[in-house]
N, C-alpha and C positions, 0 to 999 in steps of 0.2 A: 617616422616613412621611409625613413632613409633605406632600412633593408628591405620590405618590400620592392623598393623601385633597382637595389644593388640587386636580385633575386633575380628579377624580372629581366634586367642587362644583360645576366648571366645566363640564361635562359634560353634571350634571343641571338645574343651571339655564337651559343651550342648551335641552334636551330642552321643559322647561315654557314654553318662547316659541318654538317652533319658527317661526312666522313671523316673528317680528322677527328669528331666526337666517337666517334663507333669504336677508331684502332684504337683510340685511347683509352675506351672504356674495356675493351678486349680482354687484356691482359687481368684485370680486377674481375671479370666476368668465371673468366676460367680458373681464379684464383678461388672465387666463393663456389661454383660448383663442385671445386676438387674438395675443398675442406666438406661441404653441408654434405654431398654428395656419397661422401667415406663413410661419413658418420650417422648419416641416415640408413645407407645400406649393413654397418657392421649393426647396429640397434636391433635392423629387419631380421637379418639373420641368426644373433641371437635369439632374440624370440623366437624365431623358427624353431630352433636348436630346442629350446625349452619345451617349445608344443609336442616335436616329435619326441623327445625325451619323454612328455607326458602321457602318449599314444603308445609308449612299451610298455606302462603299468606305475602305478604308484609305489615308489621308492625302489623301484628295483634294484636287482642285483643276481649277480651271472655266475658261477663257478663252471668253467667247460672244458671240454677236453684239450691238448695241447697248446700251443703256445701261440697266441694268437696278435699279429702288428695289423694296425689300420695302415692303409696305402694313400698317398697326399690326393689321389683322387673320390677318394670317400670308401670303398671297398676296404675287404678285409682279408688276412692272409693265413692259414692256419699250418705252423710249422710242428713236428716232435708226432708223438705217437696219440695218438687218437681213438684207439681200439681198449683202452684198459680203466675205462670209465666205467662203471658201475653203476647199478641202481642203489646198489646197498651203501654205495660210495652219497648220491644221492639222500637217501636216506639220513648218514652219518651225520652230513653238513648241513639237514634242516631240523635235525635234535642236537648237534651240536652248537650251532652259532647262535650267539645271543641277540635279539629283538627281530626273530624272523616269524612272522604273522603267518605264513603259508608259504607254499613252495611247488614245486611241479618238476620232475624229471621230465626228459625231451630228447628224440632221438627225430634225426629228420633225413632225407632222401629225395633226390627228383626219381618220379616215378612217371609212368606213359595213364593214361586216364583214358574210357573211352564209355564212350554212354551214348545211345539214336543214333548211332551212326558217327557220332564226332569224336575225334583223338585229339586229346592235349597233355603236353610236357609241362609238370608243375612239381612244386615241391609236396612233399606229403611229410607230416609231422605225427610222430605218434606221441602222445600226453597224458597227463592225467586230469580225474574233471575239474581239477582245479583251476585248469592254465585262464579261464575267463574273469577269474580276485586274480590270478597273479599277473597278466597281463594285461587288464582292463580290456578286455573282451566282452560284445555284448551280441547273443543272440537273435538276430532280427526277428526269423522263423522258426518253428521248431522248436528243440532244445538242445544242450549238449548231452555230450553220454554221461553216464553215471558210474559210480564206484561198484554196482552190481556188474554192471556192463564189464566194466576194466578187468575184473576178477573173472565173468567167464572168456574174456576174449572175445567179445561181442563183434560180429563183422557191421561197424554202423561206421560213418563218419559226419562229419560237418564240414561244410565247404564255405569257403569264402565265396562271396558275391561273384565278381570276377567268370570264376572258374564254374558255378552255376549258372550264368547268363553263356559263357561260350560252350557248353556241354548242351544245356538244353533251351536257347533259346533268351528264357527270362530265369530267375531267379526266384519265381514264385511257382514256377513249373515244376523246379527240381525234388524239389520236397517229397518224401518218400518214394522216391523214385529208385533204381538200382543201375548205380555204378560201376566198373569194372576196373581192377587193376590189374594188368596182365588177366588171366582166368578167374580171381578169387571175387566174386560179388559183396559186394557193400551197400548196404543201403541208406540212404541219405537222411538225416533225420533234424539237421539243422543250418538255416543259412547265417551267415554271420552279416553284422552290421559294417558299410565299406571303413576303412580304418587309411588304405592313403600307403604311403612308402613310406618307411623308416630311413633310422639315421643312415645307417648303409646302402642306401638305394633300394632296397627288397618291397616289391609290390605286395602288402599283407593282405591282401584281398585274394592274392591268387593262392592262397595254402588251404590244402585241404589237412583236418584233422582226425583222428583215433584213437582208441586204446592206442597206450602205451604197449600191452600187452599183446595188443591181435599186431601192431606195425610191427615189433621183434617178431612175430610169429610165422605170419602172414605174410606181412609187406615188402622186410627185406633181410627176414631170416639171419637176425643178427642177437649178442648175449650183449651187449654195449651199447652205451647212449651217448649220445655227445655233450651233455651235460645237465645242470640242474638251475633252475630259475625261482629267485626269494625274494617273497616281498616284503618289505623292511619298517618296523617302526617309522612312523614320522620325526622322530627323535634318535635314534640310531646311530650310533658311535660308527662311522663307516670304518676306520682303522681298526676297531677293538673287530670290528667285524671279519676283516681282511686277516687278522693275525687270526680268529680263529679258524677259520676258513682255511687258511696254508697250514695251519698245524694238523688241521684233520686227514687235508689230501695228502701230505707229504708222511705222515704216520703209515696211514691209510696201504700208500703204494712204495711205502718201504723208501724212501727216498733219504739219502744217504746227507752227508751237515756238505759237502763240496758238490752235490749232486743237484741242478736246474730243475726247476717245477717245470713239473710235465702235464700242467694245466695252465687256466690263465683267471683273474680275478679278474672283476668288469662292472661296475657299478655307474648305472645311469647314468649320474650326476658328471660324471668325470668325463662325459663324450660335451657336456656343454662348455666345463672348463678348456680340454684341449680346443676345441673351437674359440671358446675366448680367446687363449693365445693365442691361433690364426687369424684373428681378427683383427687383436691386438698390432700383430705385425701392419697389416692389414691399413690399420688406420694411422698408424705413425708413419706410412708410406703416403699415403695420403696428408697427413700436417705437411711433411715434408715438402713434396706437391705442389700444395695449393698455397705455402709462404712464398718457393722459387715463382711461383706463379701472379702472387701479388706484388712480389718485391717488381717482376718484370712488369708489372701493372703497372708501380708507382713508379716506377725508371721512364716507363710511357709516356704517362702523366708530366712529369717533371719535366722530360724535354719535349714535351709538344705545347706546354704552357711555357717555357723559356721563348721558343720561336714566335708564340702568341705573341709576347712582348714583344720582340722585335720587332714583328709584323705590324704592332696597333701604337707603335710610340705618334703617328700624329692623333689617334682616336686619344689618348692619352691625355697628350697634350691639348687637343682641345677642352674636353671634359674640366680639366685642371682649371685651363683658362676662364671659364664659365662659372668657376666655384668650386668645386670639384674638391675635398679637400685628399690628403695621404690615405687616411683611414677608407672614406669610400673606395678610393683603388682597390687599397689591402679587400676590402670582402666582395669586391665583385669578382678580382681573380679566385680570390679561397672560393666563392659560390661556384664559380666554372667550376676547377677543381673539383668541388664536393660534388657537384651533383652528376659529374662524368665518374668519380668515381664508386658513389650511392646509385645513380644507376645503374652501371655495371652487377654491382654485387647483389641490389634487386633480382635482376634479371637471372644472375647463379642461383638466388634462392630461388626463384620463380620454376628454373629448369629443375631445381630437384626437389620441387613439390610435383612436378610433372613424370620425373623419372620414379619416383615413390608411387604417385598413381598409376602407373603405366605399367608400376612390378605387383602392384598386388590385384590389377583388371588382366591382365593376361600372364602373368606366372603364379597367381594366388598367393603371391608371399601374404604378411603379416603385411596391414596399413600402419604405419608410425611415420605420424610429423610433431616436429619437434621445434616448435613456435622459440623457447629460448636462443635454440640453437643459430637460428633463421635471423633473430634480432641481433644478435649479437654478431654475426660473420658482417648483416649490414649498416650494424655500427661501426664496426672493425672497417669497413671496408669506406665509408664516410672519413673517418678520421685516416684512413692511408689517402686518401683527396687530401685532405685538407694538409697534412704533413708533408705529400707530395708538391703543392700551390704555393708553400708559403715563402719559397724563395722567388719564384717569379712573380709572387702577386709583391714580394718586399721589391726587389727590382720596378716591377711598373710604377710603385708609389714614386720612388728616387726617382724620376726620370723628370728633369728640367726643362719646364715650359722653353724659355731661350733656347736651350741647346734645339727643341725640336726644330722650332722657330727658324732660327740657323740653317740646319741640314734641310730644312725646304724654303728656305727666302728665295 
């Protein structure tokens, strides 16, 4: 029966000195929040990267004109010649690279759209009918354009749902109507399902798609494309794909041995790896922060417990005088330190759960809760409290009854 008694005495003592107890818990709370919070946010962001990559298309690979560099803000920057990538280059890559299931060259430009008195600046893509298969796009209403329309340079287009709503009020009312790019009329034959933003922040629901031949002749009057998207087999060897694509492109562009590539090779999987590297750094910094916070919390509990022992010498002496053993005193003060640290760790874990739920509800991020992570953090907090309270508990247990009585005689 001594264990519940010691625990109840410890809780009663903490309740009597709430401010002191809260201050002792604060460091452990911040450490638990920093550790569990960073780990959960990292897992959420990795999951989001995977989901966004899946939106791009299954096993997507791209060969694009120019040299692409990713900005820290998440956007992209393109350098070099972007006008020497031809449809023939795209065909050569699709035919010569191993593990390619399907592909589509593409070109895009920002254009002014007009319909029913409304105007909108957005991005227009010229591509092939294989775009939905390669980029995992679904047509919600109507249809995508066909091979016959590609060959005939048909004046047709497919709208993202946001474009349809802004030009026609609702997506449903846009189907079958005419939209103008400058003075050229295009008949709307399909509306896509919503997809949201991609990994570089572009809203895919604001895009317009038309046959590549129509785009090159009527919408932008160019003879080059921006690149080619490839859908690879699940077991594709990315290194082999990259080597083959690089060899084909360098040979077709007649690049010498010392000349840099005038194109970029991009795998959707690489974006996850790059984000994982950035998140690993954030996790490392979070662990360092949490260790410092836990250390401060442990020192806080140690300092406060030493002061508590000095302030409660009379109480300890009386308890020893009425039959309390040194083991009882040790357990009482260990319980006090453990309860403070455990409560701080539990509050930090609960704050992390609240943070994760808040991100899910208000930022539309994936909901990921790691019970093992939270449980280990709580356990670690309790162990920290016991370690911090060990020396004060030893001090309290070795207070002599006679010394207490003499000092208060």
